[in-house]
NUTI-951122 format. One line per field, with one value per residue (C-alpha): residue number from 1; residue in one letter; x, y, z. Coordinates in Angstrom, 1 decimal, always signed. Layout:
BEGIN
num = (NUM,...);
residuo = (a,...);
px = (X,...);
py = (Y,...);
pz = (Z,...);
This chain:
BEGIN
num = (1,2,3,4,5,6,7,8,9,10,11,12,13,14,15,16,17,18,19,20,21,22,23,24,25,26,27,28,29,30,31,32,33,34,35,36,37,38,39,40,41,42,43,44,45,46,47,48,49,50,51,52,53,54,55,56,57,58,59,60,61,62,63,64,65,66,67,68,69,70,71,72,73,74,75,76,77,78,79,80,81,82,83,84,85,86,87,88,89,90,91,92,93,94,95,96,97,98,99,100,101,102,103,104,105,106,107,108,109,110,111,112,113,114,115,116,117,118,119,120,121,122,123,124,125,126,127,128,129,130,131,132,133,134,135,136,137,138,139,140,141,142,143,144,145,146,147,148,149,150,151,152,153,154,155,156,157,158,159,160,161,162,163,164,165,166,167,168,169,170,171,172,173,174,175,176,177,178,179,180,181,182,183,184,185,186,187,188,189,190,191,192,193,194,195,196,197,198,199,200,201,202,203,204,205,206,207,208,209,210,211,212,213,214,215,216,217,218,219,220,221,222,223,224,225,226,227,228,229,230,231,232,233,234,235,236,237,238,239,240,241,242,243,244,245,246,247,248,249,250,251,252,253,254,255,256,257,258,259,260,261,262,263,264,265,266,267,268,269,270,271,272,273,274,275,276,277,278,279,280,281,282,283,284,285,286,287,288,289,290,291,292,293,294,295,296,297,298,299,300,301,302,303,304,305,306,307,308,309,310,311,312,313,314,315,316,317,318,319,320,321,322,323,324,325,326,327,328,329,330,331,332,333,334,335,336,337,338,339,340,341,342,343,344,345,346,347,348,349,350,351,352,353,354,355,356,357,358,359,360,361,362,363,364,365,366,367,368,369,370,371,372,373,374,375,376,377,378,379,380,381,382,383,384,385,386,387,388,389,390,391,392,393,394,395,396,397,398,399,400,401,402,403,404,405,406,407,408,409,410,411,412,413,414,415,416,417,418,419,420,421,422,423,424,425,426,427,428,429,430,431,432,433,434,435,436,437,438,439,440,441,442,443,444,445,446,447,448,449,450,451,452,453,454,455,456,457,458,459,460,461,462,463,464,465,466,467,468,469,470,471,472,473,474,475,476,477,478,479,480,481,482,483,484,485,486,487,488,489,490,491,492,493,494,495,496,497,498,499,500,501,502,503,504,505,506,507,508,509,510,511,512,513,514,515,516,517,518,519,520,521,522,523,524,525,526,527,528,529,530,531,532,533,534,535,536,537,538,539,540,541,542,543,544,545,546,547,548,549,550,551,552,553,554,555,556,557,558,559,560,561,562,563,564,565,566,567,568,569,570,571,572,573,574,575,576,577,578,579,580,581,582,583,584,585,586,587,588,589,590,591,592,593,594,595,596,597,598,599,600,601,602,603,604,605,606,607,608,609,610,611,612,613,614,615,616,617,618,619,620,621,622,623,624,625,626,627,628,629,630,631,632,633,634,635,636,637,638,639,640,641,642,643,644,645,646,647,648,649,650,651);
residuo = (m,p,t,r,m,r,f,t,i,w,r,p,l,a,a,v,a,t,t,a,l,v,a,a,f,l,t,p,a,a,a,h,a,a,p,r,e,s,k,p,v,y,s,y,d,n,a,i,r,e,a,v,w,v,d,t,g,l,d,g,d,g,d,g,k,t,d,r,v,a,v,d,i,v,r,p,r,e,p,a,q,q,g,r,k,v,p,v,i,m,d,a,s,p,y,y,s,c,c,g,r,g,n,e,s,q,k,k,t,y,d,a,d,g,n,v,v,r,m,p,l,f,y,d,n,y,f,v,p,r,g,y,a,f,v,g,v,d,l,a,g,t,n,r,s,d,g,c,a,d,v,g,g,r,s,d,i,q,s,a,k,a,v,v,d,w,f,n,g,r,a,r,a,y,t,t,r,t,g,t,v,r,a,k,a,g,w,t,n,g,r,t,g,m,i,g,k,s,w,d,g,t,v,a,n,g,v,a,a,t,g,v,e,g,l,e,t,i,v,p,i,s,a,i,s,t,w,y,e,y,y,f,t,k,g,a,p,l,y,n,s,g,p,d,w,l,s,d,y,v,d,s,p,d,a,r,a,r,c,a,a,v,q,q,k,l,v,d,g,a,p,r,t,g,d,w,t,p,l,w,t,e,r,d,y,v,k,a,a,s,r,v,k,a,s,v,f,l,i,h,g,q,q,d,l,n,v,r,m,q,h,v,g,p,w,w,d,a,l,a,k,n,g,v,e,r,k,i,w,l,s,q,t,g,h,v,d,p,f,d,f,r,r,a,a,w,v,d,t,l,h,r,w,f,d,h,e,l,l,g,y,d,n,g,i,d,r,e,p,m,a,d,i,e,r,h,p,d,q,w,v,t,s,k,s,w,p,p,r,g,t,g,t,a,t,l,r,p,a,q,g,t,r,p,g,v,g,t,l,g,l,t,r,g,h,g,t,e,t,l,t,d,d,p,r,l,s,e,t,e,w,a,a,q,i,d,k,s,t,p,e,k,a,g,f,v,t,g,p,l,t,r,d,l,r,l,s,g,s,s,e,v,t,v,t,a,t,p,s,t,p,t,a,h,l,s,a,v,l,v,d,l,g,p,d,t,i,r,d,y,a,a,s,g,e,g,i,t,t,l,t,d,r,t,c,w,g,a,s,t,s,g,d,s,a,c,f,k,e,t,r,a,r,t,a,d,v,d,y,t,v,v,s,r,g,w,a,d,l,g,n,h,a,s,d,r,k,g,v,p,l,t,p,g,k,a,y,t,i,t,l,d,l,a,a,t,d,h,v,i,p,k,g,h,r,l,a,l,i,v,a,g,t,d,k,d,l,i,d,p,p,a,d,r,p,t,l,t,l,d,l,s,r,t,s,a,r,v,p,f,v,g,k,a,a,a,f,a,r,a,t,a,g,s,q,s,a,a,p,e,a,t,a,l,d,g,v,r,p,p,r,t,a,h,r,i,p,e,g,g,r);
px = (+2.0,+2.3,+0.4,+1.7,-0.3,+0.0,-1.4,-1.2,-2.5,-2.8,-2.9,-2.3,+0.8,-0.2,-0.2,+1.6,+1.9,+3.1,+3.2,+4.0,+4.7,+4.6,+6.4,+4.4,+6.7,+10.1,+11.8,+12.7,+16.4,+15.5,+13.0,+15.5,+18.0,+16.0,+18.9,+18.9,+21.1,+21.6,+25.3,+27.1,+27.6,+26.9,+29.2,+28.6,+30.9,+29.0,+25.7,+23.1,+22.6,+19.6,+17.0,+13.4,+10.8,+7.5,+4.1,+2.5,-1.0,-0.9,-0.4,+0.9,+2.6,-0.4,+1.5,-1.4,+0.9,+1.0,+4.1,+7.0,+9.2,+13.0,+13.8,+17.4,+18.0,+21.1,+20.5,+22.7,+23.2,+23.4,+19.7,+18.4,+20.7,+19.5,+15.7,+15.3,+13.6,+14.8,+13.2,+13.5,+14.8,+13.7,+14.4,+12.2,+13.8,+13.5,+17.1,+19.2,+20.2,+19.5,+20.9,+22.4,+21.9,+23.5,+26.1,+28.5,+25.5,+26.0,+24.3,+23.6,+26.1,+25.5,+27.6,+27.3,+24.3,+22.4,+22.6,+23.7,+27.5,+27.1,+23.8,+24.1,+24.2,+25.4,+22.3,+23.2,+26.7,+25.6,+22.3,+22.9,+25.6,+23.1,+20.5,+18.6,+17.7,+18.2,+16.2,+16.4,+13.3,+13.4,+10.1,+8.0,+9.5,+12.9,+16.1,+15.2,+11.5,+8.4,+5.8,+6.0,+7.0,+3.7,+5.4,+3.6,+0.6,-0.9,+2.0,+4.7,+3.2,+2.1,+5.4,+6.7,+3.4,+3.4,+7.0,+5.6,+2.8,+5.3,+7.3,+3.9,+2.8,+0.1,+1.9,+3.7,+7.4,+9.6,+13.2,+13.4,+11.6,+9.7,+10.0,+7.5,+9.6,+8.1,+10.2,+9.2,+10.0,+10.4,+13.5,+11.6,+9.1,+7.5,+8.2,+9.4,+10.8,+10.8,+13.5,+14.6,+15.4,+13.2,+11.2,+12.1,+10.9,+7.7,+7.1,+7.5,+4.8,+2.4,+2.8,+2.2,-0.8,-2.4,-2.2,-0.5,-0.1,+3.6,+4.9,+6.0,+7.8,+9.0,+11.8,+11.0,+13.9,+13.0,+9.9,+6.9,+3.5,+1.2,+2.5,+0.3,+2.4,+5.6,+4.4,+1.9,+0.7,-2.8,-2.5,+0.9,+3.3,+6.6,+8.2,+7.8,+7.4,+4.9,+5.3,+5.6,+9.0,+9.9,+8.5,+10.6,+13.7,+13.8,+12.2,+14.6,+15.3,+12.9,+10.2,+10.3,+9.5,+6.5,+5.1,+3.8,+0.3,+1.3,+3.1,+0.1,-2.1,+0.4,+0.4,-3.6,-4.0,-1.7,-2.7,-0.4,-3.3,-2.6,-6.1,-6.6,-7.5,-8.3,-4.3,-3.4,-6.2,-4.4,-1.1,-2.3,-1.1,-2.1,-5.8,-5.2,-3.3,-6.0,-4.9,-1.1,-0.4,+3.4,+5.5,+7.1,+10.5,+10.5,+13.8,+13.7,+15.8,+14.1,+15.8,+15.0,+13.9,+13.4,+10.9,+9.9,+8.9,+5.3,+5.3,+6.0,+3.1,+0.0,+1.5,+2.8,-0.5,-2.6,-0.2,-0.7,-4.6,-4.4,-2.3,+0.8,+4.0,+6.3,+9.9,+11.1,+14.7,+14.9,+18.1,+19.4,+20.3,+18.7,+17.8,+20.6,+20.6,+21.3,+24.2,+25.9,+25.1,+25.0,+26.5,+27.6,+24.4,+22.2,+23.5,+23.4,+19.8,+18.5,+20.2,+18.1,+14.9,+14.9,+16.1,+12.9,+10.5,+11.4,+13.2,+11.3,+14.2,+13.4,+16.2,+14.3,+14.1,+10.5,+10.8,+13.4,+12.5,+10.2,+12.3,+15.9,+16.3,+19.5,+19.7,+23.2,+25.5,+26.1,+24.5,+21.2,+18.5,+15.6,+12.0,+9.9,+7.1,+6.8,+5.6,+6.2,+3.5,+2.1,+2.7,-0.2,-1.0,-0.8,-2.4,+0.1,-1.1,+1.0,+0.6,+2.1,+5.2,+7.0,+8.1,+6.1,+6.4,+8.4,+5.8,+5.4,+4.3,+2.3,-0.8,-3.0,-4.9,-3.4,-5.2,-4.5,-2.8,+0.5,+1.4,+3.9,+4.4,+5.7,+9.3,+9.9,+13.7,+13.8,+13.6,+13.0,+16.7,+16.7,+13.5,+15.0,+18.2,+16.3,+13.7,+14.3,+14.2,+11.3,+11.5,+8.5,+8.4,+7.6,+5.8,+7.8,+6.6,+9.0,+8.9,+11.3,+14.2,+13.1,+13.5,+13.7,+14.0,+11.0,+10.6,+8.3,+7.2,+4.8,+3.0,+2.0,-0.8,-0.8,-4.1,-3.8,-6.6,-5.2,-6.5,-4.7,-4.4,-4.3,-6.2,-3.4,-1.3,+0.9,+1.6,+4.3,+4.7,+8.0,+9.0,+12.3,+14.6,+16.4,+19.7,+23.4,+23.8,+26.1,+24.0,+24.4,+24.8,+21.7,+21.8,+25.3,+26.0,+26.0,+22.9,+24.8,+27.6,+31.0,+32.2,+35.6,+38.1,+38.6,+36.3,+34.8,+33.4,+30.0,+29.6,+31.3,+32.7,+33.3,+35.6,+32.6,+30.6,+32.6,+31.1,+33.4,+32.1,+33.4,+33.1,+31.4,+31.4,+29.1,+29.3,+28.4,+27.6,+27.6,+24.4,+22.4,+18.9,+17.6,+14.5,+12.5,+9.3,+7.7,+4.4,+3.0,-0.4,-2.1,-4.6,-6.8,-7.4,-8.8,-12.3,-10.8,-7.5,-8.3,-9.5,-8.3,-10.4,-9.4,-9.2,-11.1,-8.6,-9.5,-11.6,-10.3,-9.6,-8.7,-6.7,-4.7,-1.1,-0.1,+3.5,+5.8,+6.4,+9.4,+11.3,+13.3,+14.3,+14.6,+17.0,+16.7,+17.9,+16.8,+13.6,+10.9,+9.7,+6.8,+7.2,+4.5,+5.5,+4.7,+6.8,+9.7,+12.2,+13.1,+10.7,+7.6,+6.9,+5.6,+2.0,+1.1,+1.0,+3.1,+0.7,+0.5,-1.0,-2.8,-2.8,-5.6,-4.0,-7.0,-7.8,-4.3,-2.6,-0.4,-1.2,+2.2,+2.8,+4.8,+6.0,+4.0,+1.3,+0.5,+1.6,+5.2,+5.1,+3.7,+6.4,+9.1,+8.0,+7.0,+9.0,+10.7,+10.8,+9.7,+10.8,+12.6,+16.5,+18.8,+18.1,+21.1,+21.3,+21.7,+23.7,+22.3,+22.7,+22.8,+19.4,+17.9,+19.2,+17.0,+14.4,+14.9,+12.6,+14.0,+13.1,+16.5,+18.4,+21.9,+23.0);
py = (-24.5,-21.2,-18.5,-14.9,-11.9,-9.1,-5.5,-3.8,-0.4,-0.4,+2.2,+1.6,+2.2,+5.7,+6.6,+4.5,+0.8,+0.4,-2.8,-3.8,-7.4,-9.3,-12.8,-14.6,-17.6,-18.8,-22.0,-24.4,-23.5,-19.8,-20.1,-19.2,-17.2,-15.0,-15.2,-12.4,-14.2,-17.8,-18.7,-21.4,-23.8,-26.9,-29.0,-28.4,-31.1,-33.7,-32.6,-35.0,-35.2,-37.1,-37.2,-38.0,-37.9,-36.3,-37.1,-34.3,-36.0,-35.0,-36.9,-34.4,-36.5,-38.8,-42.1,-43.3,-42.7,-39.5,-37.5,-37.4,-34.5,-34.9,-33.1,-32.8,-32.0,-30.7,-30.5,-30.3,-33.7,-32.5,-31.2,-34.5,-36.4,-34.2,-34.7,-30.9,-30.1,-27.4,-25.0,-25.0,-22.8,-24.1,-23.0,-24.8,-24.4,-25.8,-24.8,-27.2,-29.4,-27.5,-24.1,-23.5,-21.1,-17.8,-15.6,-18.7,-20.9,-23.6,-27.0,-29.7,-32.5,-36.0,-38.8,-42.3,-42.7,-40.0,-37.6,-34.0,-32.9,-29.5,-27.4,-24.2,-20.8,-20.0,-20.9,-24.2,-23.2,-20.4,-21.5,-25.2,-24.5,-22.0,-24.6,-24.6,-27.2,-26.2,-27.9,-27.8,-28.9,-30.0,-28.7,-31.4,-32.3,-31.2,-32.8,-36.0,-35.2,-36.8,-34.7,-31.9,-28.4,-26.2,-22.8,-21.3,-23.6,-26.2,-28.5,-25.9,-24.7,-28.1,-29.4,-27.1,-26.8,-30.7,-30.4,-27.8,-30.1,-33.2,-31.1,-30.6,-34.2,-33.7,-35.3,-38.6,-39.0,-41.9,-42.7,-43.5,-42.2,-45.4,-47.3,-47.8,-47.1,-44.0,-41.1,-39.1,-35.5,-35.9,-33.9,-30.5,-28.4,-27.5,-23.9,-23.0,-20.1,-20.1,-18.1,-18.0,-15.7,-15.1,-18.5,-19.9,-16.7,-17.0,-20.2,-18.8,-16.3,-19.0,-21.3,-18.3,-17.5,-21.0,-20.1,-23.3,-23.9,-24.0,-21.4,-18.7,-16.3,-15.9,-14.1,-13.5,-11.9,-10.6,-12.7,-12.9,-12.1,-12.9,-14.7,-12.9,-10.0,-11.8,-12.3,-9.6,-6.3,-5.3,-7.2,-6.0,-8.9,-8.8,-11.9,-13.9,-16.9,-18.3,-20.7,-23.8,-22.7,-22.2,-25.5,-27.3,-25.4,-26.5,-30.2,-32.9,-35.3,-37.8,-35.1,-33.9,-37.4,-37.7,-34.0,-33.4,-33.0,-30.4,-28.6,-28.5,-27.2,-24.4,-23.5,-23.6,-21.8,-18.8,-17.5,-14.8,-12.6,-11.4,-12.3,-13.4,-17.1,-19.6,-20.4,-17.0,-17.0,-20.1,-18.2,-15.0,-15.0,-11.3,-12.3,-14.9,-12.4,-12.6,-16.3,-15.2,-15.8,-15.9,-12.4,-11.3,-9.8,-8.7,-7.6,-6.3,-4.3,-1.2,-1.5,-5.3,-5.8,-9.4,-9.8,-6.2,-4.0,-4.3,-7.4,-5.4,-2.6,-4.8,-7.7,-5.2,-3.5,-6.7,-7.9,-4.6,-4.9,-8.2,-6.9,-9.1,-8.2,-6.8,-5.6,-4.5,-3.7,-1.7,-1.6,+0.3,-3.1,-5.2,-9.0,-9.3,-11.1,-8.9,-11.3,-9.9,-6.1,-5.8,-8.9,-8.3,-6.3,-8.8,-11.8,-10.0,-8.7,-12.2,-13.8,-11.6,-12.0,-15.8,-15.6,-13.4,-15.3,-18.9,-19.0,-16.2,-14.2,-10.6,-9.0,-5.9,-6.3,-5.9,-2.4,-1.3,+0.7,-1.2,-0.2,+0.1,+2.0,+2.4,+6.0,+5.9,+2.9,+1.6,+4.4,+3.4,+5.1,+3.8,+4.7,+4.0,+2.7,+2.3,+4.2,+6.9,+8.5,+11.6,+10.2,+10.9,+11.2,+14.3,+14.5,+15.9,+17.2,+17.4,+20.4,+21.8,+23.5,+25.6,+22.8,+19.7,+16.7,+18.8,+19.8,+20.8,+18.9,+20.6,+20.7,+22.6,+20.8,+21.1,+21.5,+20.4,+17.3,+15.6,+13.2,+10.3,+7.3,+3.9,+2.9,-0.4,+0.2,+2.7,+2.3,+4.5,+5.1,+6.9,+8.4,+10.0,+11.2,+13.0,+14.6,+18.1,+17.5,+17.1,+13.5,+11.4,+8.4,+10.0,+13.0,+14.3,+16.6,+18.1,+20.3,+23.1,+22.7,+21.8,+24.3,+21.6,+17.7,+15.9,+12.2,+9.7,+6.7,+4.0,+3.1,+5.6,+5.5,+7.3,+7.7,+8.3,+9.2,+8.4,+8.1,+5.3,+5.1,+1.3,-1.6,-2.4,-0.1,-0.6,+2.2,+2.9,+5.4,+6.4,+8.5,+10.1,+12.0,+14.4,+15.4,+14.2,+11.4,+8.3,+5.2,+1.4,+0.4,-2.0,-2.3,-4.0,-7.7,-7.8,-5.7,-3.3,-5.5,-6.6,-10.1,-10.2,-12.9,-12.6,-14.7,-14.2,-16.8,-16.8,-19.9,-23.2,-25.2,-29.0,-30.5,-30.7,-27.7,-24.2,-21.4,-19.0,-16.9,-14.4,-10.8,-8.1,-4.4,-1.9,-1.4,+2.4,+4.8,+8.4,+9.5,+12.6,+11.0,+8.1,+6.1,+6.0,+3.9,+2.4,+1.0,-0.5,-1.6,-2.7,+0.0,-2.8,-3.5,-0.1,-1.7,-4.4,-5.3,-9.0,-9.1,-7.1,-6.0,-4.5,-0.8,+1.5,+3.6,+7.4,+6.6,+8.0,+5.4,+6.0,+3.5,+3.6,+2.2,+0.9,+2.0,+0.0,+1.0,+3.0,+5.0,+7.8,+11.3,+13.8,+16.4,+20.1,+21.4,+18.3,+18.1,+15.5,+14.0,+11.9,+10.3,+8.7,+6.5,+3.3,+0.0,+0.1,-1.8,-5.2,-4.5,-5.2,-6.7,-4.5,-4.7,-6.0,-2.5,+0.7,+3.2,+7.0,+7.9,+11.4,+12.2,+14.3,+16.3,+17.5,+13.8,+12.6,+12.7,+10.9,+10.1,+10.2,+9.3,+12.0,+12.3,+15.5,+14.8,+17.5,+20.3,+18.9,+19.0,+22.5,+23.7,+22.0,+23.4,+27.0,+29.7,+27.1,+28.0,+25.0,+26.1,+23.5,+24.0,+23.5,+20.4,+18.3,+14.7,+13.5,+10.3,+7.4,+3.6,+1.5,+0.4,-2.6,-5.8,-8.3,-9.3,-12.1,-15.1,-16.9,-15.8,-17.3,-17.1,-16.3,-12.9);
pz = (+12.9,+14.4,+12.6,+11.6,+12.1,+9.5,+9.7,+6.6,+5.2,+1.5,-1.1,-5.0,-6.8,-7.7,-3.9,-1.3,+0.2,+3.7,+5.9,+9.2,+10.5,+13.8,+13.9,+16.5,+17.2,+17.9,+16.8,+19.7,+19.4,+19.7,+22.6,+25.5,+23.6,+21.2,+18.6,+15.8,+13.3,+12.0,+12.2,+10.0,+12.8,+10.8,+8.4,+4.8,+3.7,+5.9,+4.9,+3.8,+0.0,-1.2,-4.2,-4.0,-6.6,-5.6,-7.2,-8.7,-9.1,-12.8,-16.0,-18.3,-20.8,-21.1,-20.2,-17.9,-14.7,-12.6,-13.1,-10.5,-10.3,-9.2,-5.9,-5.1,-1.3,+0.7,+4.4,+7.5,+9.3,+12.9,+13.2,+12.1,+14.5,+17.3,+16.5,+15.2,+12.2,+9.7,+7.3,+3.5,+0.7,-2.6,-6.2,-8.7,-12.1,-15.8,-16.3,-14.0,-17.0,-20.2,-19.8,-16.3,-13.5,-12.6,-14.3,-14.8,-16.3,-13.5,-13.9,-11.3,-11.3,-9.6,-8.1,-8.9,-6.7,-8.5,-5.4,-6.2,-5.9,-7.2,-6.6,-8.7,-7.1,-3.6,-1.8,-0.5,+0.3,+2.5,+4.0,+4.8,+7.5,+9.1,+9.7,+6.5,+3.8,+0.2,-2.4,-6.0,-7.9,-11.7,-13.2,-15.0,-18.4,-17.4,-16.3,-14.2,-13.9,-15.6,-17.6,-19.9,-19.5,-20.0,-19.4,-16.4,-16.5,-14.2,-14.7,-13.8,-10.7,-9.5,-9.9,-7.1,-5.2,-4.6,-3.2,-0.7,+0.0,+0.7,+3.0,+5.0,+4.8,+2.2,-0.9,-1.6,-2.6,-3.5,-3.3,-7.1,-10.3,-10.9,-7.6,-4.8,-1.7,-0.1,+1.1,+4.2,+5.0,+8.7,+8.7,+8.0,+9.8,+6.6,+6.6,+3.0,+1.3,-2.6,-4.6,-8.3,-11.1,-14.2,-14.8,-11.4,-9.7,-12.1,-10.5,-7.0,-7.9,-9.2,-6.4,-3.8,-5.9,-4.8,-1.3,-0.4,+3.3,+4.4,+1.8,+4.2,+1.8,-1.9,-3.4,-7.1,-9.1,-12.4,-12.5,-14.7,-12.9,-16.0,-19.0,-21.5,-20.7,-21.5,-25.0,-25.8,-24.4,-25.4,-28.4,-29.6,-29.9,-28.1,-29.8,-32.9,-31.2,-28.3,-25.3,-27.5,-28.5,-25.0,-23.8,-26.4,-25.5,-21.7,-22.2,-21.7,-24.8,-23.6,-22.8,-26.3,-27.6,-25.5,-25.2,-28.8,-27.5,-24.9,-27.6,-29.7,-26.9,-26.3,-30.2,-30.3,-27.0,-27.9,-31.1,-32.8,-32.9,-29.4,-28.3,-24.6,-24.5,-21.5,-21.6,-20.4,-17.8,-16.4,-16.3,-14.9,-11.2,-10.7,-10.7,-8.0,-5.7,-3.1,-2.5,-1.4,+2.1,+1.7,+2.2,-1.0,-1.5,-5.0,-7.0,-10.7,-12.9,-14.3,-17.5,-17.9,-21.6,-21.1,-18.3,-18.4,-15.6,-16.9,-14.5,-11.2,-11.2,-11.3,-9.1,-6.4,-6.5,-6.2,-3.4,-1.5,-1.8,-0.2,+2.8,+1.8,+3.7,+0.9,+0.3,-3.1,-4.7,-8.0,-9.8,-13.0,-14.6,-17.1,-16.6,-13.8,-10.3,-7.4,-6.5,-9.6,-9.0,-5.3,-3.9,-0.1,+0.6,-1.2,+0.6,+4.0,+3.4,+2.0,+5.1,+7.3,+5.4,+5.7,+9.3,+9.8,+7.6,+8.1,+11.7,+13.3,+14.4,+15.4,+13.6,+12.6,+8.7,+8.9,+10.5,+7.9,+4.7,+2.1,-1.0,-2.0,-5.3,-7.5,-8.5,-10.0,-10.7,-7.2,-5.4,-3.6,-1.8,+0.5,+0.7,+3.8,+1.6,-2.2,-3.9,-1.2,+0.8,-1.2,-4.6,-7.0,-10.7,-12.7,-16.2,-18.7,-21.8,-25.2,-27.3,-30.5,-30.7,-33.2,-35.3,-36.5,-34.1,-31.6,-29.2,-25.7,-22.4,-19.6,-17.6,-20.2,-22.8,-26.2,-29.5,-33.2,-34.5,-35.1,-37.7,-37.7,-39.8,-38.4,-39.3,-37.9,-38.6,-35.7,-31.9,-28.6,-28.8,-32.4,-31.3,-28.2,-29.7,-32.3,-29.9,-30.8,-34.5,-36.8,-37.9,-39.6,-37.4,-34.2,-32.2,-29.3,-26.5,-23.9,-20.8,-20.4,-18.0,-14.5,-12.0,-9.2,-8.9,-10.0,-8.7,-10.7,-8.7,-9.9,-13.1,-16.0,-18.5,-21.9,-23.5,-27.3,-29.8,-33.3,-36.9,-38.8,-42.5,-42.6,-41.1,-38.7,-36.3,-33.4,-31.0,-28.5,-25.8,-24.1,-21.0,-21.3,-19.2,-21.3,-19.7,-19.0,-16.7,-16.1,-16.0,-16.1,-19.8,-19.8,-23.6,-23.6,-23.5,-19.5,-19.1,-16.7,-15.4,-16.5,-15.2,-13.7,-13.2,-9.4,-7.1,-3.9,-1.6,-0.1,+2.2,+2.5,-0.4,-1.1,-3.8,-6.1,-5.1,-4.8,-2.9,-4.8,-7.8,-10.2,-9.1,-11.2,-11.4,-12.9,-16.5,-17.2,-20.2,-20.3,-21.9,-22.9,-22.2,-20.3,-21.2,-17.9,-18.9,-21.9,-23.0,-26.2,-27.7,-30.9,-32.0,-32.9,-29.1,-28.6,-27.4,-25.5,-23.9,-24.8,-28.4,-31.4,-34.5,-37.9,-38.0,-40.6,-42.3,-41.7,-38.3,-34.9,-32.1,-28.5,-26.7,-23.2,-23.2,-19.7,-19.2,-16.9,-13.3,-12.4,-9.8,-11.2,-10.3,-13.1,-11.7,-12.0,-15.4,-17.1,-19.2,-19.3,-22.7,-23.8,-27.2,-29.0,-32.0,-33.9,-33.7,-31.2,-33.0,-31.4,-28.3,-30.2,-33.7,-36.5,-37.7,-41.2,-42.6,-42.4,-41.1,-40.8,-37.6,-37.0,-33.2,-31.9,-29.3,-27.6,-26.7,-26.0,-22.4,-20.1,-16.4,-14.5,-10.7,-9.1,-5.5,-4.5,-7.1,-9.8,-7.7,-7.8,-11.6,-11.6,-9.2,-11.1,-14.5,-13.2,-15.0,-17.5,-21.0,-23.2,-26.4,-28.3,-28.2,-31.2,-33.2,-32.3,-31.9,-28.3,-27.1,-25.4,-25.1,-28.2,-29.6,-27.8,-29.1,-30.5,-28.0,-25.8,-26.1,-22.9,-19.4,-18.6,-15.5,-16.7,-15.9);
C-alpha cells in the first residue's frame, strides 16, 4: 500500500503546533487526470447493501465462542463491476438501535433479508455516490452484535479495529452471525476513515491509538480521549454513576442477560473514590498517542459540558508531539454536531478532507489554516496553526481588593488570605453573576477593563494553596470574560441551536433512506459575562492525580487544577476574572463535608496562555483601573443543567 510522508514541527498547546503533509500517491482512477474532487457519478439507489459479521477474536460475554460484530455496508455497485476498489468511511457506534444518531435520533432499519435500508446520518447518502463505501458497525453488545459493551475498553476498541483488519485481509468475517460461510472484503482497497460523534468519535480515537494499519484518518466529534476524565477530574466526581450504568444503557436486551460479569468488572474497576485503577489505564488513549498513524480532524464545542474540553488539550498536545497531521474546529456550542451548527461548510470541508486523505486528491486542504474558531454565533475565524505561533503562558496572581472576596488579578504576587465556604447549591453562573459582590461561597479576582483585545489560546492551570476545615473538600476554578456579548445559548436545551421544520438535502435518497434533514439556526443569548474555561479537583488528591487521601483540618495543601483548553478573545473594555470556589453545581458532585477553605494568595496563581505571552497581558492591563465597580448582579446563561451521564450522539 502506498505510504504517506509527514513533516511536522511540534510545539505544545502553550505555544504552537504546525503541520504540513505530502500525499504520495494517486488512485488508479486519478492517475492520468489528477482530479481535485470526487463527483456523485454512482447510483445510490442501486448501491450494494449487505451485512457481515466480523470475528473480533475476543469472548467478552464468556460463552465459549469468539464474538462477532455486525457490520452494515452500503457501497457503490459500479466500481465493483469495473474491478475497481473503493475506500471506506466508517462509524462504529453503540447507538444504532438503542438511542439513535444525529439531531433526529435516527436508527438503522432493515429489509426482510437483514440488509440495512436506512443508515443514520448523511454520510452514506453523500459519499457512496462519490465512490466511497460507508460502513456502520454495531459495537460489541449492541444491536446485532455479540459480546458486551465495556465502555471504551478492549472490547469496544477491538469491535472496530477488527473491522479495519478485515478490510485489509487480516481478520475473518461471515455472512451470518452464527454461520461458517466466509465473507471477503475484496471490494475495498483497505483505506479507512473513521468518523463519529461522542462515543463513536471516542472509539475512533481508541482505534487510532492502536496504530492499526489501514486507518488513514479519523474525524472525532465531541469525543473522549481518556475515560477517567469523563467520570472524574483529579478525584472530583463528575457524575453520580460509573461506566457500568452506561454499559447497561446501550447493551442489547440479550446482552444484558449475559453480561453480568462484565458489569461487575466495571463496578469493581471504577470505584467512586476517584482513584486511578487499571480500568482507566486501559481506557486512556492519550498515553498511546505515540502509536497514532492516522491524521486527525478534531471538532469540539468549547461549551460542551457533557464531553468537556478537558478531552481536547492533552490529546491535541500528544498528537502534536507525535507529528500527527491535524485539523481542528472549535465552536461556541455545547455537545452539537457540526452538521447542525455549520452545515454547508462542514459538508464541503469533510468532503475535501476525505478526498485528500482517502483518495489522495491534491485539493489543497492540507495547506489551509489548521484551525477554524467560532468567535460569535455563525462568525468564524481561522488560525494558520493552533495554538497560534507566539502563544505563551503568563503567570497571573490574585491579590486582595477593597472588599472581602473581591480581589484583583495581575502579574504581581499577592499577600494575605481569602476565605470561602462550599455551597453545593450554587454553580459557576451564580459565582460570575456576583463577581463584584462579597459572597461567602467564592473568591473572585478581576483585572481592570482591558485597554486592548487579549486572546487566550490553549490550556490553563490554576495552582491553589488552601486550608480546609473538614477532612474532604472539592475545588473549582473558572476563568470568566466580564463584559456584554451575544453568544450561543449553550445552556438551553439545544445547547446553542434551534431545530427548524424546513429540510435541506445532502446527497441522494431512496424511499427508505432520505438525505434530507431538518435545518437549524443559532440560538443566542445576550449576556454580561461568558465563562471561558473551567477546572475541578478533589483537594485530597493534592499529592497525586491518581489517589486521594483524607485531609487534616487546619493544614494547608497545594494542588493544581487543569483548566480546559479554549480559544477566546477578551475584547477591549472587558475584564478577565479568576474565580476559586468549592462545588460547581451539576458539573461536579459535592464532597462529604461542607468545608470552609482559606486561600493563601501568596501561593495561589493561574498560568494562562495568551497570544503574545505575558507581554500581551501586561499591555492590555497597563493603565487600567482594577478597583471593583458597583456590586450589581450580571446576567448570563442559565445555570448548567443536571450533568449528562451519556456521551450520546443526539444533538
